[in-house]
N, C-alpha and C positions, 0 to 999 in steps of 0.2 A: 665636585670635579677636582682631580689631583693635578699637581704640577706636571706630572709626566704627560698626561693628556693634553695640557695647554701647550707644553714645549713641542709635542709631536704635531699639533695643529698649526703652530707658527712656522715649524721648519719645513713641513711637507711640501709647500708651494715651491719653495726654491729648489728643493731636490728634484721634484717632479718637472718643473719647467725646463731644467737642463737636460733631461733624459731624451736620448734620441735611440729609437729602435733600428736595428741593422736592416738596411735597404728595404724600407717600407714600399709598397706599391699603391696603397690608397689610404684615405683619411676617414676619420669619424666624422660624420655630418653634424653641423651645427643645429642645435635644437631651440626652436622658438616657443615661447609661452605667452600667455595673456592673463594669467591668473591674478596678477597685481593691478589689473586694470589698464595696462598698456602693452604694446608689443615689446618684448625683450628676449635676449639670449639667456637661456637658463644658466649658463656658466657665469653670468654677471650678477645674477639675482641673489641677494643675501638672506636666502631661505633654503631649507631643505625641501626639494621638489623631485618626485618621480615622474617621468613624462614617457608616455607610451603613444607613439605614432601609429599610422595606418600598418607599416611593416611589423612593428612590434606587436600589434594586436593579433596579426595573423600568425606569427611565429610563436606566440604564447597560446594560441587557440582560444582567445578570450571571447566568450559569449555573455558574461555578466560580470558583476563587481567582485564575485567571489574569485573568479580566476585572476583578475588583476591583483587582488589583494594577496593572493597565495604567492606571487612573485615579487611582492613589495615588502621588504623587511621593515619592521616597525608598525605594520598595519595588519589587523586581524578582523575577519569578518565571520559572523554567524548568520545563516539564513536557514532556519530549521523547522519552526513550528508550523509555518504556513508560508506560501509565497510572499506575503507582504511584511512578515515579522523578521526584523533583522537587528543586529547589533554590529556597529563598526568601533574598533578600538584603534587609536593612533597614539603610539608612545605612552601606553599605559593609561590614556584618558579615554574611559569607556562610558557605556550606559547600559540599560537594560530594556526589556521589551515594551513596556507601556510608558516609559519615560520619554522625554524629548531626546532627539539625536545629541550626540557630542561631536558631530562634524557638520559642517555646511555642505550641501549637495546641490551644485549648480549645473544646469543644462542649457547651453546656448545663451547664457547670461541671465537665466531666470533661477533665483534661489527657490528650491522645492520646499514646500511647507510642512511635509511631514515625511517621516521615515517610510511609510507605506508606499511612497512613490520612488524610494531609491532603487527598487529592485526592477526598474526597467530594463528590458534586455539590451545588449550592446550589439547594435548592427549599423552599418554604414557611418561609422565614425571617423572623424579626422584625427582626433587624439584625446587622451584622457591625462589630466594633471593632477597629482596628489601632492598637496602642500601639507607638511608636517609641523605640528606646533600651533598655538593659538593664533588665529587669523581675524579675530574679532574687530581689528581696526578698520578693515575693509569690508568684512563679511557679517559682523554683528553676532547676534545671539546664535549659539549652538556651534559656532566655529571655534569652540573651546579646545578641541583636539587638533583640528585641521580642517582641510577642504578637499573635496572631489569636485573637480572642474571638467565637466564633459562637454566636448565640442563635436557637433555632428557635422557632416559634410555639407557644404553650402552650394547653391547653384552657381554655375560659371557661364560665360558666354561661349563655351566650347561644348558641342554636343558629345555627351559621353555617358557610359553605363557599365553595369556589370551584372552577371548573374552567377549564382553560387548554389550548389547542390551538395548536401552532406548526408551520409549515411553511416551508422555505426551501431555497436552493441546497444542493449537496452531497447532495440527497435527504434533507435533514434533516426528521425527522418526530417531534414530541414532544407528549406529553399529560401534563399535571399536574393532580391532583385533590386536594382537601383537604376534610374535614368534621369538625365537632366540635360539642360541646354538652354539656348536663347529662344524666347517667343517674339521679342521685338528688339533684338540685339541686346545691348547692355541696359536698355530701359526696363526690360522685363525678362527675367529668367527664372527657370523652375528646376526642382528636383524632387523626385518621388521615390521613396524606398519602402520596400515591404519585406516582411519575414513570416513564414509559415513553419512552425516547429511542432513536432509531436515525438514523444517517446513513451515507452512502456515502463521505463524505470529500471533501478538497480538494486533497490532495498526490499528483500523478500520477507513478507509475513508468513511465518511458518504455520500459523493457525488458519489463516484466510486462504493460504495456498496460492499466493499471487504477489506480484510486485505492487507496492502501495505508494510509490513516488511517481506515478504516471503524470504526464502533463500535455496539454494541447495549448499553444500559444499562437495568437494571431496579432500582428503589428503592422501599422501603417503610418507612415510620416511623409508629409507633403510641405514643400517649402517654395516660396516665391521671394525673389530678390529683385529690387530696382535701383538703378543707378541713374535717375534723371538729370543729373549733372555731376561735375567733378567734386562738388561740394556736399552732395546729398546721397545717402545710401538708406534704403529701408529694407527690412526682412520680415516676412510673414510666415509663420510655422504653425503647423496643425498636426497633432498626432493622435492616434487611437489604438488602444491596447486591449485584448480580451484574453483571459486565461481560464482554464478549468483543469483541475487535476486533484491528486491525492494530497493529504496534509497529515501532520502530526503522526509520522510513522516512528513512534517512540517505543524504545526498548525498556524492560523492567528487569532488575536484579537487585539482590542485596549486596551491592558492591561495598558498601561501607563495612559490613560485618564480615563477609566471606573473603573479600580481596583488599581490605584495608584502604578502600577508597580509589585504588589504582584501576583505571578504565583501560584495560588492556587485555589481550588473550581470550581466556574463557569467560572473562567478565562481560565481554561485548556480545551479548546474544542478539540475534535478530528479533525484530518486533514479533509479538504473539498475541496482541490484543484481538478481541472479538468484534470491534467496530472500526470500519474503514472510513478514517476521516477524509474530508474533502473540502475544497475551497474554490470558489468562482470570484473572479475580479474584472472589473471593466473600468477603464479611466480613459479620459481624452484631456487634451490641453491645447491651448492656443496662445500664441505670444506674437506681439508686434514690436519691432525694434526700428528706431530712427537714429541715424548718425549724421548730424549736420556740422560742417566746418564753419566755425565762427572765429573771426580774427585769425589768431595762429593756432587755435585749439579746436576740439570737437565736442560738441553738445550731444549727448546720447540720452535717449528716453526709451525705456522698455515697459511693456505691460504684459502680463501673462494671467491666465486663467486655468485652473485645473479642477476637475470633477472626478471623483473616485468613489467606488463602491466595491465592498468585499463581503462575501457571505462565507463563513467559516464554521465547520462542525467537526467535532472530534469526541473521544472519550477522555476520561481523566484517571482511570485505573491502569490503562494500558495492559490488561491481563484478560484471560478468558475464564477465570474462576467463577462458579456461580454457587452460593451468593458471595459477594464481596463483603467482608466483615470490617468492623470498625471497633476498637478495643475488645475484639472477639465476638461481637454481636453482629448478627446478619443483618446490616443496615441497608444494603443495596442488593436486592434479590436479582436484579438484571444487569447489575454492573452500574458504573457511574457514567452514563451516556443518555442521550447525546448532549453534549455541551455546545452551545452556540455564542459566538462572539462577533457578530457583524459590525462593520466599520462604514461610515459614510463620511465623505469629506468634500468640501469645497474651498477654494482659495483664490483670492485676488492678489496679485503682486505688482508693485509698480516701482521704478527706480528712475531718477534722473541724475546725470553727473556731467560735469564739465571736465575735460582732460586737456591740460595744456600741451604744446608741441613737445615732441620727444627731444628736439635739439635745443629747447630753451635752456638758459644757465640755471633757472629755478623751475623745476618740474612739479607740477601740482594737480591734484584731483580735488573736487569739491562735489558732494552729492547730498541726496536725500532718498529715503527708502520708506515704502509702506507696504504692509502685508496683512490682509484681512482674512482670517480662517475660521471656518466652522467645522468642528469635528463632532460627530455622533457615534457613540458606541453602546451596545447592548451586551450586558453580561448576564446570559441565561445559563447558569450553571446546573440546570436541570435537577437530578436527584439530591444535590448539594443543597438545594433551596428548601427542601422538605415541605413543599407545598406553598412556600411564600411566593410573592410576585417578583419577577425578575427586574432588575434596575436598568433604566436607560440614562445614559450620561450625554449632556449636550454641553460642549466646551467651545464658545467663541473666544478668539484671541485677535487682538489688534497690535501690531508692531509698528512702531514709528522710529526713525533713526535719521540722524545726520552725521556725516562723516567727511573726513579730509585727509589728504596725504601731501607732503611736501618733501622734495628730494633736491639736494644741491651738492656741489663739490666745495669742500673746505680748503683743499689743496688739490695739486694735479693728481694726487694718489688717494685721497681720502674723501669719501662720499658719505653723507648722512641722509637718512630718511626718517621723517617723523610723521606719525599717523595716529589718528584717533577717531573714535565713534562713540555716539552716545545713543543707547537704545532705551526706549521705554515700551515695556510690553505688558499690555492690560488684558487679563484673562479672568474668566469665570467659569464655574461649573454648576450646572443645574441637574440634580438627580430626581427622576420622577419613576413612578411605577409604569411598567410597559403597558399595562391594560387599564388601569385606573387613571393613569397620568397625573396622580396625586404626588405633589412634590414632598420629598423626604429631606432634602437638605439643598442649600445654595450656598456657594462661597465665591468670593471675588478678591483679587489682589493684582497690584501693579508692581512689576519688577523693573528697576531702573539700574543701569550701570554704564560707567565710563570705561572704555576699552582703549587705552593708548598702546603704542608700539614705537619703539626707537631702535634704528638699525645703524651700525657703521660698517663701511666696506672699505678696505684697504687694498689697493692694487699693488701686489707685490712684484708682479712682472706683467708684460703683455698677455701672459697665458694663466695668470693666477691671481686669485683674490683671497684674503682672509677677512671674516665677517664676525661681528657680535651683535646680538639683539637681546631686547627684553621686551615682553609682551604680555598682555592680559587678555583671558578669555572668559566667557560669561554663558551660563546656561540657566535660564529662568527656573524657579521652583514650580510647584504644581499642587494638585490636589490628591489626597487619598480619600477612600470611601469613608463615610461618616463612622468614627470610632465607637465601639460600644463601651460599656462602663468598666470592662477589664482590658481593654485594648491598650497598647503602649505607643502606638503610632499616632500622629497629630493629623488633623484635617488638612492643614497647609504645610508643605515642607519647603525648606529654604532654597534659594537659589544657590547655584554652585559656580565658584570661580577658579580660575587657575592664573598663576604668575610663572612665566616661563623664561628662563635664561639659556641662551644658546651661544656657543662660539664654533666656528667652522671654517673649512677651506675648500675651495674649488680651483682645480688646476689641470692643465693639459700639457703634453710635451710640446716642444717647440715645432716639431714636424707634424702635430696634429694626429699622431697614431695612438696616443694613450691619454686618457682622462680619469681623473679620480675626484672624489669628495670625501670629506671626513667632517663629522660634527660631534660635538659633545653637548649634553643638555641636562638641565635641572629644572623640575617643575614642582610647584607647591599648589596642591589642591586645598581649597576651603569648602567645606559642606559637601564632601563627596556623596553623591546620591546612589543608593543601592537598593535592589529590589528584594522583597520578601513577600511570601505567600502567607498571610496570617488569616486564620479563621474564614477561609474562602475567599479572602480578599486580596487583589493585587495591590501591594503597598510599597511605599518608598520610605526609607529611612535616611538619615544623614550622619556621616562620620566627620568629625570636625576638621581632620587634617589627613591628607596623604602626601607623601613625598616620593617624587619619581626622578630617577637619574638614570642616565645611560649614554651610549654612543652609537654612531652609525658610520660605516664605510662603505664606499662603492668604488668599483673600478671597471672601466671599458677599454679594451685593447684590441688594435688591430694590427698585429705584428707583421703580418704578410697579407697579400691580397685576398687570399682564400680562406683566411682564419680570423674569427671574431670571437672574443672572450668577453664575458660580463659576469660580475660577481658583486654581491652586496651583503653586508651583515649588519644586524641591529642588535643591541643588548639593552633591555629595559628592566629596571628594578623598581617596582611600584609597590611601596609599603604603606600600610595604614598606621597613622600615629597613635598615641595613647587614646584608647577608645573602648569603652564597655557599653553593652546594649542588652535589653532584655531578651531572655531565651526565647527565640521565635517559635519553639515547639511547645513548650510547657507554659510560656508566659510567666514563670516564676523565676526570680533571680537574674543575675546579670551574667552574660558571657563576655570573656575578654578577647577582643579582636586585634589588640595591639600588636604590631609587627607582621600581621598577616599580608599576603600578596593580594592585590586587587583581582577581582575575577576577570576572566576573558582577556588576559594580558600575558602573553607567552613571554618567558625570560629571554628568549633570544630568537631570532629568525635568521636563517641563511638561505639565499637564492643564488645559485651559479649556473652558468650555461656556457656552452661552446658550439659554434656553428662553422661548418666548413661550406664553402661554395666553389664550384668548379664548372668550366664550360664543357659542354658535351659535343657541340658542333651543331651546325645548322640554325643557329640562333637559340639553341636549346641550353639551359643551364640546370644544374642539379645542386641540391643543398641537403645538408644532414645536420640537424640540431639535437643536442641532449641537454636536459636540465635536471638539476637536483635542488630540491627545496626541503629545508629542515625547519621544523617548529618545536621550539623548546617546551619544557613542562609547562602546563597551563592548568590553572585552577578555575573552577567554574562557579564557586560562591564564596562569600566573604569568609565562611569558616574554614576554607582550604581543605575541606574533607574529601571532596571528590576531584580528581585531577587526572588529566591526560599526560602520559610521560612523553618524552621526546619521540617524535615521529618523522618520518622522512617519505619523500615520494620522488619518483623518477619519471619525467616526461621525456618522449622522443617524437620527432617529426622529420620525415624525408619528403622532399618535394622535387618535381620537375616543372620548369616554367620557361615561358617565352614572354615577349611583350604582350602577347594577346591572351594567354591562358595559363593555368598553373594546375597542378594535381598533386595533392599531399596525402600521405597516409600518416596517421598520428596515434599516439597513445598518451592518456594522462594516468598517473599512478600505475605505471607498467607492472610493478610487482604486486599489485593488488593488496596494499597495506590497508588495514582497517583501523580506525581510531574513532574516538568520541568527538563530536563537534561541539556538544553542549550537554549539560546535565542539570537535573535537579535533585537534591539530596534530602534523605530522612532526618538529617540534622538541622535542616532549615524548614521543612514543611510538616507541619503535624499530620496532615492527611496521609502522607507516605510513612510516617514514623509509626502510625498505629493501624495501618491498613493490613488486611489479610484476606484469605488464610495465608499461613506461612510467611507473614511479613516480619519485619518492615522491609521496604523497598527503596530503591533508588530509581529514578527514570533518567534516560539519556537518549541521545540521537547519535547514530553512527554514520559515517561518510558513505559516499556511494561506491567506493571501491574502484577497480579499474574501468576506465572508459577508453574506447578506441574507435576508430573510423576512418573514412575516406572523404576528402573534400576537394571538389573540382570547381574551378572558377574561371569564367570567361570575361575578358574586359574588352569593351568597343568604344 
């Protein structure tokens, strides 16, 4: 972090706080968040937080976490192989497919136990908060890059509801309904929300002559809330979800050889494999939360249970050649298919915490957390097994944690917040044959870590703060398949930690019509975990050190009553330190990865939008919003061979609305730009390097192109 960056961060609040825009007509609303365990104004929290309320979710046409990440600089999401497999990167802190997540994902106070649960659709939400940077002091393991905090709409004592219908290209048809209100006044209230969504898809397989990213989704959420007294509130929530659709719509081309690794233009072929992948998912969850006021604080207890099952089938050659050759020999007469990788999961989660009063001179939180998870996975790689028995993986994990936070004012202008959490994660993996049930290996390990955080916040004016923080994040290690005599990976890989330093500022103009944030950060990885596909095995290696540095800036302005402007920029430089590792293709010799960029971490992101609103008459108002999002150059593997160049997308939305209804016409990626969202390369996977005929190949996923539609919503 250079001196110019620090000088800007220190001077910006004073400059912005004295700015007044000419003849303003309205102000930017205050945003409230709960991600730090108590109700706070986001403008006073010494952390980088992106917040999306109901109106924001509507105007960005958000239906899942991919949509929200696309408009959040510093955040990158991949959801490509199947509906449950995903990668979330925040500020260069990333993960890969079979590893644990690098973010904590919390829904209504329950920390989700597995990445497979992160892809629940967004409907009937109150807001989404995205905290950037390690948040392990409050959220524990896996909050190494940040936190997604999702809050769904709660029951109220006022009867209300809404109904929404949407149609669009890709034969998209969606209906969303929500209704809630009192059953016994405040003593018992309810809310029920449901979504039915079907689409035919947007990604065309030129061999099968059909779209292969089709999907059918059914979702239901029911909530009860009771307020038996002024000092006691309880919430019961139940949700069930079912999905069925295509999967693994993967394209194939010799991008490394023909296009020097650049995934653009002619390199981006449509899929043309001869096997149609598919996935089915079913999951349900239930949670109970109690808040009881004791003395001047609140005792909170929450318990949750999740049950999940996925059945996933695909091919691995992603071509229609017959036969498929390996080293020139016809190894696979019918292709490499079908490949099955079903997952079953169940998780119990519990937390208890005591939160002192917000008005206390010393504000503190103390709590304990437990999560018991059982994950089962079957790796049936079909023809790649050459007649051998498929392996079943049984992985139980128990996490125990104690945490605390204390905040106080050192002076009238200087606040300090100290937090810490100690996690103990005991996990094991049992590998057996799927038919014989014969054990082939067993491993067990306990990973422990103290995760402290220190924040200082200086009030430069009533409208501005300057802050600095240092924090630690932690992601447990895990298990690779049992290595063979020539394999270079180890059975147990190490835990990953990050130490992050951040300075920033948050400020608004005195008249409330302009707000801005700026932050600069420096993060040091230890034991960076990365994915490799070795000898038909999904494996994880560790690089000793990765250095991440960058900055972020955001601006929201309402210069006149009918115009709103918002813009945000993030720059992230994540480079691997001195590191050599065995060649993943040949297994002979070492490859030098020193100075390479970490995968799935765009160098920069830009999101900017403008919206105009004007009255039409008779209680009717109109709005027009345009958005531009830009994603910088993105590498997909540790060797940096395959990459997507800078890509841009334009979104538009025009709407008419009254207090009772709204109608909007919208388009995402209006110019129909195509880019790769993920890729696997011949330089990292031996199967692709020696596959034929006419190989070697690289495999990659393309985005869904232009989407457009009409959404009509009625509120009552």
